[in-house]
C-alpha angles and dihedrals in degrees: 000000000000093000092050092049095052092044089054091046090052091054092046093049093048090050090052093048091045090056090052095048090053084070096041098051091070112078102207126033119186117235090244091057094048093048090048091054091046089053090049089051093049092053092047095047092048092049093047091051098045101033104032117017100040098045092048093046094048091048093055102035125029094205094054093115090069091056091046087057089047091056091050091049091050089061092043093057092044089059095038097086090056089054096058103034094084095244123135110264094229093050092049097043095088098062097037093041092053091048094049096046092046094052091047093050093044089057091044093051092043092055092043088058088047090051092052092054095044094046092055090045088056098046139328092237092055090047092055091050092050090047093055092047094050098044092049094053098035094079097056089038092056090045092051094047093048094047091053092046090051089053091050102038101028089208128107098200094053091044092052091051091050090049094054091047089054090054091050092055090064087061091049091053092049090050091054089048091056090052090050095044091103094052095076094157091063103036098093093046094049093049093044091053091049094048089049094054090047091050091054090050092049091050090055094044094051100036105033103028115022100036094052088049090053093046091056088065124092100215113115092205095060096085088056089062090052088056089044089057090056091047090049089061092054091047092052091044092052093048095053 
């Protein structure tokens, strides 16, 4: 089981990094394009939180709402220093935005790795289904993350480093899952708590950070990409 889990994690990580490098290989990205990709990411993150993470967490753990709030508060306190340091919010949004998005995605990738390991511990059939679902959505997920980080950091080298770190956290989650594979009575609760925290983080990222960034733009087509991000979730969900 361990060999299968880490092979799947390798494929998933490569798909995520591939999606990111599709953004990085182009030298210059117009502001309209970056904002469009940010809007796509916001719609996808919001849909994942509301339509996937929260329902699964509530089904498996009745106190999940407390951990959803915890995830939201984590993001609130990350941004709090920028609120009181006297700096202009727009000028400070790059550093704090990159930090917030990175933490949210690190948790997300960690618990995806955890889910891979636990699914294969449950049954091989479930593991295969989870594998297909993750690999399919990892490419657009990596593309969305990288496009947002480019907008915040405005640096390809830093963005590439962040992208690789994100891929490594999937491995970390899978490793923890292997260690917990014998604790079957607690697997569902642990995953549900993690998904709940991630959902709260995604709600903050999409609603309080990415959407305001989109709304500062002047391109009329940008909201359409936000809707497209939501539709992308339904397309991926129907495929898998």
